[in-house]
C-alpha positions as CSV (number, residue, x, y, z in Angstrom):
1,X,0.0,-0.1,0.0
2,X,2.8,2.4,0.8
3,X,4.4,1.7,-2.5
4,X,1.1,2.6,-4.3
5,X,0.6,5.7,-2.3
6,X,4.1,6.7,-3.0
7,X,3.6,6.3,-6.8
8,X,0.3,8.2,-6.6
9,X,2.1,11.1,-5.0
10,X,4.9,11.0,-7.6
11,X,2.4,11.2,-10.3
12,X,0.6,14.0,-8.6
13,X,3.7,15.9,-8.2
14,X,5.3,15.3,-11.8
15,X,2.4,14.2,-14.1
16,X,-1.0,15.3,-12.6
17,X,-2.2,15.4,-16.2
18,X,-3.2,11.9,-16.2
19,X,-5.8,12.9,-13.6
20,X,-6.8,16.3,-14.9
21,X,-6.9,17.9,-18.4
22,X,-9.0,20.1,-20.6
23,X,-11.3,22.7,-18.9
24,X,-10.7,21.5,-15.4
25,X,-6.8,22.0,-15.9
26,X,-7.4,25.3,-17.6
27,X,-9.3,26.8,-15.0
28,X,-6.8,25.7,-12.3
29,X,-3.9,26.8,-14.4
30,X,-5.4,30.3,-15.0
31,X,-6.0,30.7,-11.2
32,X,-2.4,29.8,-10.6
33,X,-1.1,32.4,-13.3
34,X,-3.4,35.1,-11.6
35,X,-2.1,34.1,-8.3
36,X,1.5,34.2,-9.4
37,X,0.9,37.7,-10.8
38,X,-0.6,38.8,-7.6
39,X,2.4,37.7,-5.5
40,X,4.9,38.9,-8.0
41,X,3.2,42.4,-8.0
42,X,3.5,42.5,-4.2
43,X,7.2,41.4,-4.3
44,X,8.1,43.1,-7.7
45,X,9.1,39.7,-9.0
46,X,8.7,39.2,-12.8
47,X,8.4,36.1,-14.8
48,X,9.6,37.9,-17.9
49,X,10.0,34.8,-20.1
50,X,8.8,31.2,-20.1
51,X,11.8,30.4,-17.8
52,X,12.9,33.5,-16.6
53,X,12.5,35.2,-13.1
54,X,13.8,38.7,-12.0
55,X,13.1,40.7,-8.9
56,X,13.3,44.5,-8.2
57,X,11.4,46.3,-10.9
58,X,8.2,47.9,-10.1
59,X,5.2,47.7,-12.5
60,X,1.3,47.5,-12.6
61,X,-0.6,44.6,-11.8
62,X,-1.8,44.3,-15.4
63,X,1.7,44.1,-16.5
64,X,2.6,41.3,-14.2
65,X,-0.8,39.6,-15.3
66,X,0.3,40.0,-19.0
67,X,3.7,38.5,-18.4
68,X,2.2,35.3,-17.0
69,X,-0.4,34.9,-19.8
70,X,2.4,35.6,-22.4
71,X,4.6,33.1,-21.0
72,X,1.9,30.4,-20.8
73,X,0.5,31.0,-24.4
74,X,3.9,31.3,-25.9
75,X,4.8,27.8,-25.0
76,X,1.4,26.3,-25.4
77,X,0.8,27.5,-28.8
78,X,4.2,26.6,-30.0
79,X,3.7,23.0,-28.6
80,X,0.3,22.9,-30.3
81,X,1.9,23.4,-33.6
82,X,4.8,20.9,-33.1
83,X,2.2,18.5,-31.6
84,X,0.3,18.8,-34.9
85,X,3.3,18.0,-37.0
86,X,4.7,15.1,-35.0
87,X,1.8,13.3,-33.3
88,X,0.3,10.4,-35.0
89,X,-3.1,11.0,-33.3
90,X,-5.6,13.9,-33.0
91,X,-5.7,15.8,-29.8
92,X,-7.7,18.6,-28.2
93,X,-6.1,22.1,-28.1
94,X,-7.9,22.8,-24.9
95,X,-5.9,20.0,-23.3
96,X,-2.7,21.4,-24.4
97,X,-3.7,24.9,-23.3
98,X,-4.9,23.5,-19.8
99,X,-2.1,21.3,-18.9
100,X,0.5,23.9,-19.9
101,X,-1.3,26.5,-17.7
102,X,-1.3,23.9,-14.9
103,X,2.3,23.2,-15.5
104,X,3.3,26.7,-14.4
105,X,2.2,26.1,-10.8
106,X,5.6,25.9,-9.3
107,X,6.1,29.6,-10.3
108,X,3.8,30.4,-7.3
109,X,6.3,28.8,-4.9
110,X,9.1,31.0,-6.8
111,X,6.9,34.1,-6.2
112,X,6.3,33.4,-2.7
113,X,10.1,32.9,-2.1
114,X,10.6,36.4,-2.9
115,X,7.7,37.9,-1.0
116,X,9.4,38.1,2.3
117,X,10.9,41.7,3.2
118,X,14.2,39.9,3.8
119,X,14.5,39.1,0.2
120,X,13.8,42.5,-0.9
121,X,16.0,44.2,1.5
122,X,19.0,42.3,0.8
123,X,18.2,42.5,-3.1
124,X,18.5,46.3,-2.6
125,X,21.8,45.8,-0.5
126,X,23.4,43.8,-3.3
127,X,22.5,46.6,-5.9
128,X,24.1,49.3,-3.8
129,X,27.1,47.2,-3.0
130,X,27.8,46.6,-6.7
131,X,27.2,50.1,-7.8
132,X,28.9,51.9,-5.0
133,X,31.5,49.4,-3.5
134,X,32.1,46.6,-6.1
135,X,35.3,45.6,-4.7
136,X,34.0,44.9,-1.2
137,X,32.3,41.5,-0.3
138,X,28.6,41.8,0.5
139,X,27.5,41.7,4.1
140,X,26.4,38.5,5.6
141,X,23.3,39.1,7.8
142,X,20.1,37.1,8.4
143,X,18.7,38.7,5.3
144,X,21.6,37.4,3.3
145,X,21.0,33.9,4.5
146,X,17.4,33.9,3.5
147,X,18.2,35.6,0.2
148,X,20.9,32.9,-0.9
149,X,18.7,30.1,0.6
150,X,15.8,31.2,-1.6
151,X,18.1,31.7,-4.7
152,X,19.3,28.2,-4.3
153,X,15.7,26.8,-4.2
154,X,14.8,28.5,-7.5
155,X,16.8,25.9,-9.6
156,X,15.0,22.6,-8.4
157,X,11.6,24.6,-8.8
158,X,12.5,25.6,-12.2
159,X,13.4,21.9,-13.0
160,X,10.3,20.6,-11.5
161,X,8.3,23.1,-13.8
162,X,10.2,22.0,-16.9
163,X,9.4,18.4,-16.1
164,X,5.7,19.3,-15.7
165,X,5.6,21.1,-18.9
166,X,7.2,18.1,-20.8
167,X,4.8,15.6,-19.2
168,X,2.0,17.9,-20.1
169,X,3.1,17.8,-23.9
170,X,3.6,14.1,-24.0
171,X,0.0,13.5,-22.2
172,X,-1.9,16.0,-24.1
173,X,-0.4,15.6,-27.5
174,X,0.2,11.9,-27.3
175,X,3.9,12.1,-28.2
176,X,6.7,10.0,-26.8
177,X,10.4,9.0,-27.2
178,X,12.9,10.9,-29.1
179,X,10.4,13.1,-30.9
180,X,8.9,14.1,-27.8
181,X,12.1,15.3,-26.3
182,X,13.6,17.1,-29.4
183,X,10.4,18.7,-30.2
184,X,9.8,19.8,-26.5
185,X,13.4,21.3,-26.3
186,X,12.9,23.2,-29.7
187,X,9.5,24.4,-28.6
188,X,10.8,25.5,-25.2
189,X,13.7,27.5,-26.8
190,X,11.4,29.0,-29.5
191,X,8.8,30.0,-26.8
192,X,11.4,31.6,-24.5
193,X,12.4,33.8,-27.4
194,X,8.9,34.6,-28.3
195,X,7.9,35.5,-24.8
196,X,10.8,37.8,-24.3
197,X,10.4,39.6,-27.5
198,X,6.6,40.2,-26.7
199,X,7.2,41.1,-23.0
200,X,9.9,43.6,-23.8
201,X,7.8,45.2,-26.6
202,X,5.2,46.0,-23.8
203,X,7.7,48.0,-21.8
């Protein structure tokens, strides 16, 4: 029983799309994107690319919302096109849109990591340090410990999100093997470029 329960939790964490897709996944995913935008607005954390995150710049809530939806749609639409090319079966576009929206839910943890004032304070300290005293080492404070711990956690969260995006693609488009890997990587790179260009054109 423990083995079965463990496998279920692993599936829920890395491939929940076998349980939910279509409109349900789309609704949950859009809710996540909105929540991430609100948390990013509060902490000035931007997801300014499919895989990019930067903190510090102030903007309107509408801009944060636009970033989230641009990131999601850039990848989803590219993968829809690639899926149509390589998949041997038909698939529903709403499944791709829904699962790719839901796959972005690790960004909520990323946004929450930057929300505490300690992260923001030490970010400002680092900027001032680089601009005014570039040769001096940055101070080690409780804020610094939290800042660097949060920064280290971003990598596994990004890897988790990429794994979710890949699994969402294979399930919703019914693509497997080498074709799935190669087209997903190509689609991810292309979507990153598209999202960056579109977001920066809005600035």
